[in-house]
Backbone as CSV, one residue per row, in Angstrom:
resi,resn,N_x,N_y,N_z,CA_x,CA_y,CA_z,C_x,C_y,C_z
1,MET,-42.451,59.070,-81.844,-42.864,57.678,-81.964,-41.961,56.760,-81.163
2,GLY,-40.701,57.128,-80.991,-39.766,56.297,-80.245,-40.169,56.137,-78.781
3,TRP,-40.634,57.237,-78.177,-41.050,57.160,-76.771,-42.303,56.318,-76.602
4,LEU,-43.236,56.452,-77.529,-44.453,55.660,-77.467,-44.128,54.173,-77.589
5,TRP,-43.246,53.835,-78.509,-42.846,52.444,-78.694,-42.147,51.914,-77.439
6,ALA,-41.296,52.734,-76.800,-40.605,52.319,-75.580,-41.598,52.048,-74.451
7,ILE,-42.648,52.874,-74.358,-43.658,52.674,-73.316,-44.442,51.390,-73.573
8,ILE,-44.793,51.147,-74.830,-45.543,49.929,-75.160,-44.715,48.683,-74.872
9,VAL,-43.453,48.685,-75.317,-42.574,47.535,-75.075,-42.338,47.359,-73.577
10,GLY,-42.132,48.455,-72.855,-41.935,48.381,-71.410,-43.160,47.839,-70.695
11,PHE,-44.345,48.255,-71.138,-45.586,47.764,-70.555,-45.708,46.251,-70.746
12,VAL,-45.451,45.788,-71.965,-45.558,44.355,-72.261,-44.510,43.570,-71.478
13,LEU,-43.260,44.044,-71.469,-42.213,43.343,-70.729,-42.512,43.323,-69.227
14,GLY,-43.024,44.430,-68.695,-43.379,44.476,-67.274,-44.480,43.487,-66.928
15,LEU,-45.499,43.391,-67.788,-46.582,42.431,-67.553,-46.080,40.984,-67.632
16,ILE,-45.255,40.690,-68.630,-44.721,39.334,-68.763,-43.840,38.995,-67.567
17,ALA,-43.019,39.943,-67.137,-42.151,39.702,-65.982,-42.973,39.449,-64.720
18,LYS,-44.051,40.226,-64.520,-44.915,39.999,-63.359,-45.592,38.634,-63.425
19,ALA,-45.935,38.196,-64.633,-46.585,36.892,-64.795,-45.608,35.741,-64.556
20,ILE,-44.355,35.932,-64.899,-43.366,34.867,-64.751,-42.925,34.711,-63.302
21,LEU,-42.796,35.824,-62.591,-42.341,35.750,-61.200,-43.374,35.023,-60.338
22,PRO,-42.912,34.113,-59.485,-43.875,33.382,-58.646,-44.419,34.261,-57.522
23,GLY,-45.600,33.931,-57.079,-46.213,34.646,-55.970,-46.862,35.943,-56.404
24,LYS,-47.347,36.684,-55.406,-48.032,37.951,-55.676,-47.019,39.079,-55.645
25,GLN,-47.051,39.900,-56.690,-46.225,41.095,-56.707,-47.079,42.279,-56.273
26,HIS,-46.493,43.146,-55.480,-47.207,44.308,-54.968,-46.885,45.552,-55.782
27,LEU,-46.099,45.393,-56.818,-45.652,46.492,-57.655,-46.821,47.045,-58.471
28,PRO,-47.059,48.366,-58.444,-48.135,48.918,-59.269,-47.775,48.831,-60.755
29,LEU,-48.781,48.890,-61.596,-48.597,48.720,-63.035,-47.680,49.783,-63.633
30,TRP,-47.780,51.014,-63.168,-46.930,52.073,-63.711,-45.465,51.812,-63.408
31,LEU,-45.169,51.255,-62.235,-43.782,50.968,-61.874,-43.271,49.722,-62.592
32,ALA,-44.160,48.757,-62.835,-43.768,47.589,-63.628,-43.439,48.006,-65.062
33,THR,-44.168,48.989,-65.588,-43.886,49.508,-66.929,-42.522,50.185,-66.961
34,ILE,-42.203,50.961,-65.947,-40.893,51.611,-65.880,-39.785,50.565,-65.776
35,CYS,-40.008,49.528,-64.976,-39.020,48.438,-64.885,-38.889,47.716,-66.228
36,GLY,-39.987,47.565,-66.947,-39.941,46.950,-68.274,-39.162,47.785,-69.265
37,ILE,-39.327,49.101,-69.204,-38.554,49.993,-70.072,-37.072,49.877,-69.732
38,GLY,-36.771,49.876,-68.450,-35.375,49.704,-68.029,-34.813,48.363,-68.457
39,GLY,-35.646,47.317,-68.385,-35.212,45.991,-68.834,-34.930,45.953,-70.317
40,ALA,-35.735,46.676,-71.101,-35.500,46.731,-72.548,-34.185,47.433,-72.855
41,VAL,-33.933,48.538,-72.177,-32.687,49.281,-72.401,-31.492,48.451,-71.952
42,LEU,-31.577,47.867,-70.766,-30.482,47.046,-70.247,-30.259,45.810,-71.112
43,GLY,-31.335,45.181,-71.560,-31.225,44.010,-72.427,-30.568,44.339,-73.757
44,ASN,-30.903,45.496,-74.326,-30.255,45.936,-75.568,-28.761,46.161,-75.353
45,TRP,-28.409,46.735,-74.223,-27.001,46.994,-73.910,-26.232,45.689,-73.747
46,ILE,-26.818,44.720,-73.048,-26.168,43.413,-72.871,-26.050,42.693,-74.211
47,ALA,-27.094,42.744,-75.028,-27.054,42.107,-76.345,-25.959,42.720,-77.210
48,ALA,-25.791,44.031,-77.120,-24.725,44.685,-77.881,-23.358,44.185,-77.418
49,GLY,-23.223,43.924,-76.126,-21.968,43.379,-75.605,-21.662,41.993,-76.150
50,PHE,-22.699,41.235,-76.441,-22.529,39.904,-77.028,-22.501,39.936,-78.557
51,GLY,-22.672,41.111,-79.135,-22.601,41.270,-80.577,-23.855,40.893,-81.327
52,ILE,-24.999,40.891,-80.665,-26.248,40.533,-81.345,-27.243,41.686,-81.346
53,GLU,-26.719,42.925,-81.374,-27.617,44.079,-81.357,-28.340,44.285,-82.681
54,GLU,-27.719,43.982,-83.790,-28.327,44.148,-85.115,-28.214,42.837,-85.878
55,THR,-29.300,42.143,-86.011,-29.321,40.915,-86.811,-30.508,40.977,-87.752
56,PRO,-30.409,40.333,-88.901,-31.561,40.318,-89.803,-32.664,39.421,-89.236
57,GLY,-33.892,39.802,-89.435,-35.010,39.006,-88.940,-35.349,39.342,-87.505
58,PHE,-35.992,38.409,-86.842,-36.443,38.597,-85.463,-35.289,38.327,-84.506
59,ASP,-35.021,39.245,-83.612,-33.877,39.142,-82.699,-34.253,38.392,-81.424
60,TRP,-34.288,37.072,-81.494,-34.657,36.272,-80.328,-33.691,36.485,-79.173
61,GLY,-32.413,36.542,-79.468,-31.416,36.726,-78.416,-31.571,38.052,-77.698
62,ARG,-31.762,39.109,-78.462,-31.929,40.436,-77.863,-33.185,40.492,-77.008
63,HIS,-34.264,39.899,-77.502,-35.513,39.908,-76.741,-35.413,39.043,-75.487
64,ALA,-34.644,37.979,-75.555,-34.432,37.146,-74.355,-33.675,37.938,-73.290
65,PHE,-32.648,38.676,-73.704,-31.913,39.516,-72.749,-32.812,40.601,-72.167
66,GLN,-33.679,41.183,-72.992,-34.608,42.203,-72.501,-35.562,41.625,-71.461
67,LEU,-36.086,40.445,-71.735,-37.031,39.832,-70.802,-36.354,39.450,-69.494
68,ILE,-35.164,38.883,-69.566,-34.435,38.512,-68.348,-34.128,39.747,-67.512
69,ALA,-33.686,40.814,-68.169,-33.403,42.054,-67.445,-34.676,42.630,-66.829
70,ALA,-35.797,42.552,-67.550,-37.067,43.056,-67.013,-37.516,42.234,-65.808
71,ILE,-37.337,40.926,-65.865,-37.706,40.074,-64.732,-36.886,40.459,-63.501
72,ILE,-35.594,40.656,-63.692,-34.726,41.025,-62.564,-35.130,42.389,-62.009
73,LEU,-35.388,43.354,-62.891,-35.765,44.686,-62.415,-37.131,44.697,-61.739
74,VAL,-38.082,43.928,-62.252,-39.391,43.846,-61.604,-39.260,43.196,-60.232
75,PHE,-38.438,42.172,-60.120,-38.221,41.527,-58.817,-37.611,42.514,-57.823
76,ILE,-36.560,43.226,-58.251,-35.915,44.206,-57.373,-36.890,45.338,-57.040
77,GLY,-37.627,45.804,-58.042,-38.604,46.863,-57.808,-39.693,46.446,-56.840
78,ASP,-40.145,45.201,-56.946,-41.177,44.702,-56.043,-40.655,44.632,-54.613
79,ARG,-39.448,44.134,-54.458,-38.864,44.059,-53.108,-38.707,45.457,-52.518
80,ALA,-38.261,46.410,-53.339,-38.099,47.787,-52.861,-39.456,48.408,-52.524
81,TRP,-40.471,48.136,-53.349,-41.814,48.685,-53.105,-42.374,48.157,-51.782
82,VAL,-42.206,46.860,-51.543,-42.695,46.270,-50.292,-41.922,46.839,-49.109
83,ALA,-40.614,47.038,-49.258,-39.819,47.588,-48.166,-40.218,49.030,-47.862
84,LEU,-40.532,49.802,-48.905,-40.904,51.202,-48.688,-42.346,51.365,-48.215
85,LYS,-43.259,50.641,-48.831,-44.673,50.804,-48.516,-45.163,49.840,-47.442
86,GLY,-44.412,48.805,-47.180,-44.860,47.798,-46.234,-45.819,46.853,-46.909
87,ASN,-46.294,45.893,-46.169,-47.204,44.885,-46.725,-48.629,45.182,-46.292
88,ARG,-49.023,46.458,-46.383,-50.362,46.869,-45.975,-51.405,46.394,-46.959
89,GLN,-52.534,46.021,-46.449,-53.659,45.603,-47.291,-54.459,46.833,-47.675
90,ARG,-54.891,46.901,-48.941,-55.747,48.003,-49.367,-57.179,47.683,-49.000
91,THR,-57.907,48.709,-48.562,-59.319,48.498,-48.202,-60.215,49.218,-49.156
């Protein structure tokens, strides 16, 4: 169940990050999901560094760190995807 939950959270974070970033992202959905999973893990690690890894109730701070990390990873992933694949149009 842990892996399924990580994929769902990563998918949602990847979609939100793609929606927040300005302009068109060329990153495929599967790679945005992987970046979202990485953002969740990185955000949890940063939150633990600030001492907000375990709080009662809804962890707004932890989720904010997860989203910020996902946005950064989606941006980096998109730039890398464009550099590797080029800016070719699909037909």
